[in-house]
N, C-alpha and C positions, 0 to 999 in steps of 0.2 A: 499739534505742536505749532504748525505754521500753515498759512494759506496765502496764496498770491494769485492775482489775476494775470492770466496768460494772454487773453484776447478779449475784445469787446467790452472794455471796462465801462463804457457809457450805458451798457444794458443792465447794470446793477446785478441783481441776483441771477440773471440769465447769462451773465458773462461766463467765460471759460476759466475755471479755477484749477490750481494745483494745490493739493492738500498733502501735508506731511503729518502722519499720525504715528503714535507710539502706543503699543499695547492696547489696541482697540480693534475688536472684530468689525469688519466692514463688509457690507454686501453691495456689489455693483448692480444697480437697478437697470442700467442701459449700457451695453457694451459698445465698442468702437464701430460695430456694423449696424447699430441701431436696434438690436434685439433687446426687448424689454422683458425683465423677469416677471413683470405684472401680466404679461401675455403668456410666456412659455411656462412659468411656474404653475399656475392653476391647471393648465392643460396636462402637464406631467403629473401633478398630484392626483388628478381624476383617474389615472391609470394604475395608481398604487393600490 
């Protein structure tokens, strides 16, 4: 629905954005602590 730059606008796509979405499944790839699903996901999937 909407996107706005919160910080570092001069960095373009690397800026910090806030997104407002509606009816869209979303996966967070990196959380606020820097944990990446690209690291934790495959490790967890190997144990299944």
